[in-house]
N, C-alpha and C positions, 0 to 999 in steps of 0.2 A: 051326422054330416050327410046330404043325399047329396049324387049325382048329374051335374043336366047338363046337356048335348046343351051344345048352340046351333043356332040358326043362319046359316053363312047366305043364304040368299041371296036377301041387301048385300052385302059381301062382293059375292060373285057378279051381281051385277054389273057394281058399282068399279068392277076393281077390273074389267075386259075378260071375268072367265075364272081370274085367279083363287085361288081353297092353301088355306094353312093343309104344307105340309105331313108338318109335326104333330099328332094329339098336344090340346096344351097341360094334358098329365104329364108328359113327358119332357115338354118339352118348359118344365117346370122345375126339373129337378137340380141342373146344373143350379140356376139362379140361390134355390130354397141350400145347396147344399153347399154350394158362400156363406150367405149367410148367416147359415149355421157354426159355418168357421171362425167366423168375425166374430158373436157374440155366442163363444161356448157356457157360458154362464150361463144363459139363456137359452138351451136346446132343450127342446124337447122328448129327445132319444134317450 
């Protein structure tokens, strides 16, 4: 799997300059852990 950077130019233009403060990798950790706890038999850990 390769890492991808996001291009947020259009997002900034249409949201009044708003930009995400949390990197995607960090933001996905919490829900991913919750999903793992809901389906422990399918965990990849």
